[in-house]
C-alpha positions as CSV (number, residue, x, y, z in Angstrom):
1,M,-8.1,29.9,25.0
2,A,-10.1,32.1,27.4
3,L,-12.3,33.3,24.6
4,Y,-12.9,29.7,23.6
5,V,-14.0,28.7,27.1
6,E,-16.0,31.9,27.6
7,G,-17.8,31.1,24.3
8,L,-18.5,27.6,25.4
9,N,-20.1,28.7,28.6
10,K,-22.3,31.3,26.9
11,G,-23.3,28.9,24.2
12,A,-24.3,26.2,26.7
13,A,-26.1,28.6,29.1
14,N,-28.0,30.6,26.5
15,G,-30.2,27.9,25.1
16,G,-29.6,24.9,23.3
17,M,-27.4,22.5,21.6
18,A,-28.0,23.9,18.1
19,Q,-26.7,27.3,19.2
20,F,-23.8,25.7,20.9
21,Q,-22.9,23.6,17.9
22,E,-23.2,26.7,15.6
23,M,-20.9,28.7,17.8
24,M,-18.4,25.8,17.9
25,R,-18.5,25.6,14.1
26,Q,-17.9,29.3,13.8
27,Q,-15.0,29.2,16.2
28,L,-13.4,26.2,14.4
29,E,-13.8,28.0,11.1
30,S,-12.3,31.2,12.5
31,S,-9.4,29.3,14.1
32,M,-8.7,27.4,10.9
33,N,-8.7,30.6,8.9
34,A,-6.3,32.3,11.3
35,E,-3.9,29.4,11.2
36,L,-4.0,29.2,7.4
37,E,-3.2,32.9,7.2
38,K,-0.2,32.4,9.5
39,L,1.1,29.7,7.3
40,L,0.5,31.7,4.2
41,D,2.4,34.6,5.7
42,S,5.4,32.3,6.2
43,T,5.6,31.4,2.5
44,E,7.6,33.3,0.0
45,G,7.9,33.8,-3.7
46,S,6.1,31.6,-6.2
47,D,5.2,29.2,-3.4
48,R,2.9,31.8,-2.0
49,E,0.3,31.7,-4.8
50,V,0.4,27.9,-5.0
51,S,-0.1,27.7,-1.2
52,R,-2.9,30.3,-1.3
53,K,-4.8,28.2,-3.9
54,D,-4.2,25.0,-1.9
55,F,-5.4,26.7,1.3
56,E,-8.5,28.0,-0.4
57,G,-9.3,24.4,-1.5
58,F,-8.7,23.1,2.0
59,R,-10.8,25.9,3.4
60,N,-13.7,24.9,1.2
61,L,-13.4,21.3,2.1
62,F,-13.2,22.1,5.8
63,Q,-16.3,24.3,5.6
64,R,-18.2,21.5,3.9
65,F,-17.0,19.1,6.7
66,L,-18.3,21.5,9.3
67,Q,-21.7,21.8,7.6
68,V,-22.4,18.0,7.7
69,K,-25.0,17.0,10.2
70,G,-25.2,13.5,11.5
71,P,-22.9,10.5,10.6
72,S,-20.9,10.7,7.4
73,I,-21.5,7.0,6.7
74,E,-24.9,5.3,6.8
75,W,-23.7,2.1,8.3
76,I,-27.2,0.5,7.8
77,K,-26.6,0.6,4.1
78,I,-23.3,-1.3,4.3
79,Q,-24.0,-4.9,3.3
80,R,-21.9,-8.0,3.2
81,P,-20.6,-8.9,-0.3
82,P,-22.4,-11.7,-2.2
83,E,-21.4,-15.1,-1.0
84,D,-20.0,-16.2,-4.3
85,S,-17.6,-13.2,-4.4
86,I,-15.5,-14.5,-1.5
87,Q,-13.5,-17.5,-2.4
88,P,-11.5,-19.8,-0.2
89,Y,-7.7,-19.4,-0.5
90,E,-7.3,-23.1,-1.5
91,R,-9.7,-22.6,-4.5
92,I,-7.7,-19.6,-5.7
93,L,-4.4,-21.5,-5.4
94,G,-5.9,-24.4,-7.4
95,R,-6.4,-22.1,-10.4
96,G,-2.8,-21.0,-10.7
97,L,-1.7,-17.6,-11.8
98,P,-3.3,-15.8,-14.7
99,N,-1.4,-15.4,-18.0
100,S,-0.6,-11.8,-17.2
101,V,0.0,-11.2,-13.6
102,A,1.3,-7.8,-14.5
103,D,-2.1,-6.8,-15.8
104,C,-3.7,-7.9,-12.5
105,L,-1.1,-6.1,-10.4
106,N,-1.6,-2.9,-12.4
107,K,-5.3,-3.0,-11.3
108,L,-4.4,-3.8,-7.7
109,V,-5.2,-1.3,-5.0
110,V,-3.8,-1.8,-1.5
111,V,-5.8,-0.3,1.3
112,K,-4.2,-0.3,4.7
113,L,-6.6,0.2,7.6
114,N,-4.9,0.7,10.9
115,G,-7.7,1.4,13.3
116,G,-6.9,3.8,16.1
117,L,-3.7,5.5,17.1
118,G,-2.8,2.9,19.6
119,T,-2.8,5.3,22.5
120,S,-3.9,2.5,24.9
121,M,-0.6,0.8,23.9
122,G,1.4,4.0,24.7
123,C,1.8,5.0,21.0
124,K,2.4,8.6,20.2
125,G,1.4,8.3,16.5
126,P,-0.1,5.9,14.0
127,K,0.5,2.2,14.6
128,S,1.8,1.8,11.0
129,L,4.8,3.9,12.1
130,I,5.8,1.6,15.0
131,S,9.3,0.3,14.4
132,V,9.2,-3.5,14.2
133,R,12.4,-4.9,12.8
134,N,15.7,-3.5,11.6
135,E,14.3,0.0,12.1
136,N,11.5,-0.7,9.6
137,T,7.9,0.3,10.4
138,F,4.8,-1.7,9.6
139,L,4.3,0.7,6.7
140,D,7.8,0.1,5.5
141,L,7.2,-3.7,5.5
142,T,4.0,-3.2,3.5
143,V,5.7,-1.1,0.9
144,Q,8.6,-3.7,0.7
145,Q,6.1,-6.5,0.1
146,I,4.5,-4.5,-2.7
147,E,7.9,-3.8,-4.2
148,V,8.8,-7.5,-4.2
149,Q,5.6,-8.3,-6.1
150,N,6.3,-5.6,-8.6
151,Q,9.9,-6.7,-9.1
152,Q,8.8,-10.3,-9.6
153,Y,6.0,-9.7,-12.0
154,L,6.3,-6.2,-13.6
155,R,9.5,-6.7,-15.6
């Protein structure tokens, strides 16, 4: 930790944000490599080679992440969907179910966006893991809803 703080002070004092950011990138990369090596040292047998390949892939992704400058999403390019693509629920109900609900469910993708970690509510982890009823989490309830749909229509 002392090396980290010392590096921060030198980077900030010796001229410029670009140098500081590069030093931070190098320290993050070095720390990540050291931690991955510790993990690899703790694996044994055939798992070691699989883990080494996985870590190498992660290392490459992490380096790419560290190289990115600026925002990862250009929010200005995000547009609303066309008006006719969003239909009122009542209109959908009026049409009834398609002949093959199973085909539709096989194409369905469920994306669960939880937002932040809920630290302002005192959460110590993701909000989807909060216990809500009968020791089930929000995530458990979502999975149960999907399972009910699958049991009902994918026979």
